[in-house]
N, C-alpha and C positions, 0 to 999 in steps of 0.2 A: 165150141159148138154146144148149143143147148138142146134140150129135148125137142123143142119146137123146130129147130133146124133139122134135126134128125128125121122127124116126122115129115117135114117138107121135102127133104131129099128123097126119102123112100117113096113118097107119093109121086114125085116127078118121075122117078126111075121105073115104077111099076104101073102107074096109071090108076092106082086104087085111091079111093077118097081118103082125105086126111083124117076124117073122123074114125074110119076103120083102122087106119094105121096107128092113130093115137091109142085106141083101145088095145091093139096088139102090143104096142110098146109098153103101155101101163101094165098089162097082164104079165108080160115077160118080166118086168122089174118086180112085180109082186111075187111071182113064182120064185125068182132068185132069192128075194128077201125071206120068203117062207121056208125055202129049203135051208138057207143058212141058219135061220132061227131054230130049225129042227136039228141042227148039227150035221146036215148033209152038205157036202161040197157039190158045186156045179161045174161040170167039165164041158167046155165048148171046143171041140177039136179044131185046130187051126187058128183059134182066137185066143183062148186062155182059160184059166180056171178061177172061179170065185171060191175061196177057201176060208176056213175058220182057223185062226191062229190063237194059241193059248199064250197069255201073258202070265208069267210066274208072279207069285206074291212078292212084294218088295216093300222096303222101308223107305219112306220119304220124309222130308223135313218141311215144316211150316216155318219159314224164316221170320215172319212177323211176330209169331207167338213163341218162337224158339222151342218148338215141340217136335216130336217125331210121330208120324202116323204110319199105320200099316195099310198098304193098298192090297186088297185080296186078289187072288188069282181070278182072271177073267178072260173071256174070249173076245176077239175082234175080227171083223171081216177084212179080207185082203183079196187083191187081184194079182194073179201070177200070169203074165202074158206067155203065149206059146212062142216057140223058137222062131217060127215063120213070121209071126207078128213082130217080134223084136228085130228080126233081120230087115223087115220092111221099114220100120221106124228109123233104124240106124242109117 
């Protein structure tokens, strides 16, 4: 399902214009990205959580040059579904 499909489904179910729904969906995604970039997790009860995970520093190998490089510690975004969400998908 794409973002356009989501907008169409919400518009059908609510009767609100697609333009308004698209703005709402875009704004929601921007807010989630903004919160995560500020280091704040986003919790949506019954759906799941958008969280920041820390990746530890590690040593990796460049096989073509036969050298080792150090990958610094960094953060990545992740989604952790709620128990009710997992139960419905299973």
